[in-house]
C-alpha positions, 0 to 999 in steps of 0.5 A, a space after each residue: 421292884 422296890 425303890 431305892 429308898 425302899 430297900 434302904 428302908 428295909 435294910 435299916 429296919 433289919 440293922 435295928 432288929 436286935 431280936 427280929 422274928 420272921 413270920 413266913 408264908 408255909 411255901 418255898 417263896 416264904 421259906 426262902 425269903 426268910 433263909 436269905 434275911 437270916 443268912 444276911 443278918 445272922 440272927 432272928 427266929 423263923 416260924 412258918 404261918 399255916 393259917 388261911 387266909 391271914 396271919 392270926 393273932 394266935 401267932 403272937 404267942 411266937 413272938 412273946 415266946 421268942 421275945 422279939 423286938 421286931 416282926 417281920 412278915 414275909 409273903 402272907 398278904 393279910 395280917 389280922 386286926 387281932 395281930 396287929 393290936 397285940 403288936 401295938 400294945 407292946 410296941 413291937 414294929 411290923 415290917 410286911 414285905 409282900 407282893 400280892 394285889 391286896 390293900 396295904 397293911 395299915 400300922 405296918 411298915 408296908 413294902 409290896 412290889 405291886 404298889 411299888 413298880 405295878 409288878 408282882 415279883 416273888 417276895 424272895 426276889 425282894 429279899 435277894 435284892 435287899 440283901 445283895 449277897 451273890 452267894 445266896 442267888 441260888 436260895 432266891 432262885 428256889 423261892 422265884 421258880 416254885 413262884 413261876 418267875 425267872 429271875 434275871 440272875 438265874 444265868 449266874 445260878 446256872 454258871 456257878 452250879 453247872 448241871 443244875 438246869 439240865 434242859 432247855 426252858 421258856 418258863 419257870 414250870 419248865 425248870 420246875 418239872 424237867 431239871 435237877 434244880 427243879 427237883 431241889 425245888 420240889 424237895 424243899 417244897 415238900 419238906 415244908 409239908 411236915 411237922 413243926 419240929 422237921 421244918 425247924 431242922 430243914 430251916 436249920 440245914 438251909 441256913 448253913 447250906 452252901 451249895 444246892 447239891 447238898 440237898 440232894 446228898 442223903 446224910 444225917 442232915 438231910 435224911 429227914 426231908 429227903 424221906 418226907 420229900 419221897 413219900 409226899 411225892 408218891 402221893 402227889 404223883 397218885 392224886 395228879 393221876 386222878 386229877 388228870 382223868 378230868 381233863 375234859 372240856 375247858 374247865 377241869 375241876 378236881 375235888 379230893 381229900 385225905 391227910 395231905 393238901 398239896 393243892 397248890 402243887 397239883 394245880 400248878 402242874 395241871 396248868 402246865 399240862 393243861 395251859 388253855 384250861 381253867 383249872 379248879 382244885 378243891 381239897 375238902 376238910 370237914 366243911 371247908 374246901 381249900 381252893 386252888 385255881 389256875 388260868 391264863 386269863 385274870 382268874 384273880 377277878 373271876 374268883 374274887 367276884 365269884 366268893 362275894 355273895 357266899 357266906 364264909 367264903 374267901 380269896 386272893 392271890 395273883 392274876 393267873 393263881 389264886 387260893 381261897 376257902 369255901 364251905 364245901 356244901 358251896 362248891 357248885 353254887 361258887 363254880 356257877 358264879 365263877 363260869 359266869 365271872 369267867 365268861 364276862 372276862 373272855 367276852 372282854 378279852 375277845 
């Protein structure tokens, strides 16, 4: 968790921001972080970041378009030098809130639970602790559960909205895959995988939503993102079924392509079903393979070491969950290097 002083500083930044822009990672943790801060502050614009692996300078045009006086970057581990330079030139402060094990962002007000406490609570958890609005605990819980983290305030959410978590659980993924609240989490997850205008509609809905049950009710405000959930869920289930056919041996490798990249959701579901396997999912687009890797051991170290000697490859993430980009024609080279790194980690832990 952040320190008391860091929380105080963050609140001061929020209060000083008259027209902030919130640039957040294109996943539920990033989205819910923005919603929490926006509901608390009552002002500011939100923009989902879709570039990988960093926040590149192309997004600065949004800063200029909205005439923002403050930039908040949420749940995005790396900000490009080009973006930082543009902000410096215009004298716009950057507040970077993150939870990944990466080098600190220089020339920004930097807040990261990994450095503050050695833990890596989701950014939605951090933002909830900063704003302290108990009525918004369910929003923070969506961000946390989808990021495989059970917050201590989940019991308060269960008490306020009985029947939402309608199955026994030990892990966040038990909630995600087996409960009504988990369905709500997935609706939000898939709702972000849409064109910009529909993502904006989802953001506006969540900014004004006062009860998680409203997300399940089909009406003029929810129709678009509920339809999107149904469309993606059908594809997701079909892709997942194909991926499960590769569940042989200690390593599950699945390579696919198409019009929809949902790598993190496929790899999470596979990891939930096969917790003892090393999960490697590759989504191919052109000559780029987007990687999502999961493992019960230190997959972050294994993947980062494996991409070091592969030109054009990059990776980052958490101890048990990593994302990356690899040239598609280098997948086998990467996998060979990764398995060597995995063997080293297994021998060290035995």
